[in-house]
C-alpha positions in Angstrom: 15.5 45.0 3.1 19.0 43.9 4.0 21.0 41.8 1.5 21.3 38.9 3.8 17.5 38.3 3.7 17.0 38.6 -0.1 16.3 35.4 -1.9 15.8 34.4 -5.6 12.9 31.7 -5.9 13.0 30.0 -9.2 9.5 28.4 -9.6 8.7 25.7 -12.2 5.3 27.3 -12.5 3.2 30.3 -11.7 2.3 29.8 -8.0 -1.2 31.3 -8.5 -4.0 30.1 -8.4 -2.9 27.8 -5.5 -5.3 25.1 -6.6 -3.1 21.9 -6.7 -0.3 20.4 -4.7 2.8 22.0 -6.2 1.2 25.5 -6.6 -0.2 25.3 -3.0 3.2 24.5 -1.5 4.9 27.3 -3.6 2.3 30.0 -3.0 2.1 29.6 0.8 5.8 29.1 1.1 6.5 32.4 -0.6 3.7 34.0 1.6 5.2 32.6 4.9 8.7 33.7 3.9 7.5 37.2 3.1 5.7 37.3 6.4 8.9 36.2 8.1 10.8 39.2 6.7 12.3 37.7 3.6 12.7 39.8 0.5 11.7 37.6 -2.4 12.7 37.9 -6.1 10.4 35.5 -7.8 11.0 33.8 -11.3 8.3 31.9 -12.9 7.8 29.8 -16.0 4.8 30.4 -18.2 3.0 27.6 -20.0 -0.4 26.6 -18.8 -1.0 29.7 -16.3 -1.2 33.4 -16.8 0.9 36.0 -15.0 -0.3 36.6 -11.5 -0.4 40.1 -10.2 -1.1 38.8 -6.7 2.5 37.8 -6.4 3.7 41.3 -6.2 2.0 41.5 -2.7 4.8 39.1 -1.6 7.7 39.5 -3.9 9.7 42.7 -4.6 10.2 41.7 -8.2 8.5 39.1 -10.3 10.1 37.8 -13.7 8.2 35.5 -16.2 9.9 33.3 -18.7 8.4 31.4 -21.6 8.7 27.5 -21.2 9.9 25.9 -24.4 7.3 23.3 -25.0 7.1 20.8 -27.7 9.1 18.2 -29.8 12.5 20.2 -30.0 12.7 20.1 -26.1 12.3 16.3 -26.3 15.5 16.1 -28.3 17.8 16.2 -25.4 19.5 13.9 -22.9 18.2 16.2 -20.2 14.7 15.4 -18.8 11.9 17.2 -20.8 10.8 19.0 -17.6 14.2 20.5 -17.3 15.2 21.2 -20.8 11.9 23.0 -21.5 12.8 25.5 -18.8 16.4 26.2 -20.1 16.3 30.1 -20.1 19.3 32.1 -20.9 17.4 35.1 -19.7 16.9 33.6 -16.3 20.6 32.8 -15.9 21.5 36.4 -16.8 19.1 37.7 -14.2 20.4 35.4 -11.5 24.0 36.5 -12.2 23.4 40.3 -11.7 23.8 39.8 -8.0 24.9 37.3 -5.4 21.9 36.6 -3.4 20.9 33.0 -2.4 18.9 30.9 -4.8 16.0 28.4 -4.0 15.3 26.2 -7.1 11.7 25.1 -6.6 11.5 21.6 -8.0 14.0 19.6 -9.9 12.2 21.1 -13.0 13.8 24.4 -12.4 17.5 23.4 -11.9 18.8 23.7 -15.6 21.5 26.2 -14.4 22.3 24.7 -11.1 25.8 23.6 -12.3 26.6 26.6 -14.5 30.1 28.2 -13.7 28.4 31.5 -13.3 26.7 30.3 -10.1 29.8 28.6 -8.7 30.1 29.7 -4.9 26.6 30.9 -4.6 24.3 29.6 -1.7 22.0 27.5 -3.9 19.3 25.3 -2.5 16.9 22.9 -4.2 13.4 22.2 -3.1 12.6 18.6 -4.1 8.9 18.1 -4.4 9.4 14.4 -5.2 11.9 11.9 -6.2 10.8 12.7 -9.8 11.9 9.5 -11.4 9.9 7.5 -8.8 7.0 9.8 -9.6 7.2 9.5 -13.4 7.5 5.8 -13.0 4.3 5.6 -11.0 2.5 7.7 -13.7 3.6 5.2 -16.3 2.3 2.3 -14.3 -1.2 3.8 -14.1 -1.4 5.5 -17.6 -3.6 4.0 -20.2 -2.6 6.0 -23.2 0.6 4.4 -24.7 1.9 7.6 -26.0 1.8 9.1 -22.5 3.1 5.9 -20.9 6.1 6.1 -23.2 6.8 9.5 -22.4 6.6 8.9 -18.7 9.0 5.9 -19.0 11.6 7.9 -21.0 11.4 10.8 -18.7 11.7 8.6 -15.7 15.0 7.2 -17.1 16.4 10.6 -17.9 15.5 11.9 -14.4 17.1 8.9 -12.8 20.4 9.8 -14.5 20.0 13.5 -14.0 19.1 13.6 -10.3 22.8 12.8 -9.3 23.6 16.3 -10.6 21.9 17.8 -7.5 24.8 16.7 -5.4 26.4 20.0 -6.2 23.7 22.1 -4.6 24.4 23.7 -1.2 21.6 21.5 0.1 18.3 19.8 -0.7 15.0 20.5 1.1 13.0 17.2 1.0 9.3 17.2 1.5 9.0 13.8 3.4 11.0 11.5 5.5 11.3 8.8 2.7 12.3 11.4 0.3 15.0 12.8 2.7 16.5 9.5 2.9 16.8 9.1 -0.8 18.3 12.5 -1.4 20.7 12.2 1.5 22.6 9.6 -0.5 23.0 12.2 -3.3 23.6 15.3 -1.2 24.6 14.8 2.4 23.0 18.2 3.2 19.5 17.2 2.8 17.0 18.6 5.3 13.3 17.8 5.8 11.0 20.7 5.1 7.4 19.5 5.0 4.7 21.0 2.7 3.2 24.4 3.0 -0.6 24.5 2.9 -2.0 27.9 4.1 -3.8 26.7 7.2 -2.9 28.5 10.3 -5.2 26.6 12.7 -7.2 23.5 12.9 -10.8 24.1 11.5 -12.2 20.6 12.2 -15.9 20.7 13.0 -16.9 18.4 15.9 -19.5 15.8 15.2 -20.3 13.8 12.0 -21.5 14.3 8.5 -23.6 12.0 6.2 -20.9 11.4 3.5 -17.3 10.3 3.0 -15.1 12.6 0.5 -12.4 12.1 -2.0 -10.6 15.1 -3.3 -7.7 15.7 -5.6 -6.6 16.9 -9.1 -8.9 14.7 -11.3 -6.8 15.4 -14.5 -4.0 13.1 -12.9 -4.4 9.4 -13.8 -3.4 8.1 -10.4 -6.1 10.2 -8.8 -8.8 9.1 -11.3 -7.9 5.5 -10.6 -8.2 6.2 -6.8 -11.6 8.0 -7.3 -12.9 5.1 -9.3 -11.8 2.6 -6.7 -13.7 4.7 -4.1 -16.7 4.8 -6.3 -16.9 0.9 -6.5 -16.3 0.5 -2.8 -19.0 3.1 -1.8 -21.5 1.7 -4.3 -21.0 -1.8 -2.7 -21.4 -0.4 0.8 -24.2 1.9 -0.2 -22.2 4.8 1.5 -22.6 8.4 0.1 -19.5 9.6 -1.5 -18.5 13.1 -2.9 -15.7 13.4 -5.3 -14.3 16.9 -5.7 -11.5 18.3 -7.8 -10.3 20.1 -10.7 -10.6 19.0 -14.5 -12.6 15.7 -14.1 -12.9 13.8 -17.4 -16.2 13.0 -19.1 -15.7 9.4 -18.4 -15.3 10.0 -14.7 -18.2 12.2 -14.6 -20.3 9.5 -16.4 -19.3 6.9 -13.9 -20.3 9.1 -11.1 -23.7 10.0 -12.6 -24.2 6.2 -13.1 -23.3 5.3 -9.4 -26.0 5.6 -6.8 -25.1 7.6 -3.6 -22.3 9.5 -5.3 -21.8 13.0 -6.4 -19.1 14.8 -8.4 -18.1 18.5 -7.6 -16.1 19.8 -10.6 -13.6 22.5 -10.2 -14.8 23.8 -6.7 -13.3 27.1 -5.6 -11.3 27.2 -2.3 -14.3 28.1 -0.1 -16.6 25.4 -1.7 -13.8 22.7 -1.2 -13.2 23.7 2.4 -17.0 23.5 3.0 -17.1 20.0 1.5 -14.2 18.9 3.7 -15.6 20.4 6.9 -18.9 18.6 6.5 -17.7 15.2 5.5 -17.7 12.5 8.1 -14.4 11.1 6.8 -11.9 11.9 4.2 -10.7 8.9 2.1 -7.0 9.1 1.0 -6.3 6.0 -1.1 -2.8 5.9 -2.8 -0.7 3.1 -4.6 2.5 4.8 -4.5 4.6 6.5 -1.9 5.6 9.9 -3.4 6.6 12.8 -1.2 4.2 14.4 1.2 0.9 15.0 -0.4 -1.0 18.3 0.2 -4.4 16.6 0.3 -3.2 14.6 3.4 -2.2 17.9 5.4 -5.3 19.9 4.2 -7.6 16.9 5.3 -6.0 16.8 8.7 -6.2 20.5 9.2 -9.7 20.8 8.1 -11.4 17.4 7.9 -12.9 15.0 10.6 -11.6 11.4 10.3 -8.9 10.6 7.7 -8.8 7.0 6.2 -5.6 6.5 4.4 -3.5 3.8 2.6 -0.1 3.1 4.1 1.4 4.6 1.0 -0.2 8.0 1.7 1.4 8.4 5.1 4.6 6.4 5.1 7.5 8.4 6.6 5.4 11.6 7.0 5.1 11.7 10.8 1.4 11.8 10.4 0.7 8.0 10.5 -0.8 8.1 14.0 -3.5 10.8 13.0 -5.0 8.6 10.2 -7.0 5.4 10.2 -4.9 3.1 8.1 -6.6 0.8 5.7 -4.5 -1.6 3.5 -6.8 -4.5 2.0 -10.2 -3.9 0.4 -11.9 -5.5 3.4 -10.0 -3.0 5.7 -11.3 -0.2 3.6 -14.9 -1.5 3.7 -14.9 -1.9 7.4 -13.3 1.5 8.3 -15.5 3.5 5.7 -18.7 2.0 7.1 -17.6 2.6 10.7 -16.3 6.2 10.3 -19.3 7.3 8.3 -21.3 7.2 11.4 -18.6 8.0 14.0 -18.5 11.6 15.4 -15.1 13.3 16.1 -15.0 14.7 19.6 -13.4 18.0 20.7 -10.8 16.0 22.8 -9.8 14.2 19.6 -9.3 17.5 17.7 -7.2 19.0 20.6 -4.9 16.0 20.4 -4.6 16.4 16.6 -3.6 20.1 17.1 -0.6 19.1 19.2 0.7 16.7 16.7 0.1 19.0 13.6 1.7 22.2 15.1 5.2 21.3 13.7 3.6 21.4 10.1 2.5 24.9 10.4 3.8 27.2 7.6 5.3 29.6 10.0 7.4 26.9 11.6 8.8 25.6 8.3 9.5 29.3 6.9 11.8 29.7 10.1 13.4 26.5 9.3 14.3 27.6 5.6 15.6 30.9 7.0 18.0 29.1 9.3 19.1 26.8 6.6 19.8 29.6 4.0 21.1 32.1 6.5 22.7 30.1 9.3 23.7 32.2 12.3 
């Protein structure tokens, strides 16, 4: 592989299994870049995941570094998500050559401004405006210890994120994020999320339930799921909630709610089957944060998508969803689209609109940014 197409990818986590938003974007980005001819040297931080041999299929080298979790990493002016990934071994490896570097997530940028990397082509993939994200987590968190951590981390991140101005450029995941980052780094480019779907797999017709899916260990998603539970119980509409790591309290609430079912930790095939067979996917959100993978997955595989304005704002996907703002709008649209089939004509129109969100399209965009002709 020629030198001009070799890329260091510094990942905040191990990209496999690709079973939540950040890992999905990471894994399918690496896969798409590999399929587009890029030789990838991958660097991963270990903390909640094991080493993933599958990554050797797409990367010429894979390095793992232990994340320094715990109280000591809290004693820093740097955000915890960055200080805990401050690996001297990583810096030593990066300085052995002069290949371009893609830091995946603000989390991985501890060495961004180190003198040893001066003059290198260094891009940052911003998965969120992190201080906005941590502020939103603080707003919905019920545990005071976690709430305090999120508040402190948001303040540190707000101060830190100005340091990304020195990067060659920033790849933002949504239009609203791009507008924010452009004020910090003028070379900010929109590169939407990678998701692994190469075609629409929407099934014409209708199902007999609506569906909510997401990471059920995240407070914001738990609150959204509980709101959908209350709505569907009132409407007597069948609801399936699917996702990883649901809490005992959520499982109990679903068990106590007529018409509703919880599918815990479904594998990819099961999740896709549930999405295919739902009449509508419900996508409530209280905060506008990046481009959520569940939105893209729902549009590529699901029938009707009912979304809050915050879910689709500045994504370019607004026209493909039914927007519901108030509780009454949610009630009306859920009741209507439970019984409304999707026609092949609707599916064909959707395909024309989602084509620019294909992984192959975005991989070529990244290649042009890192290696301009």
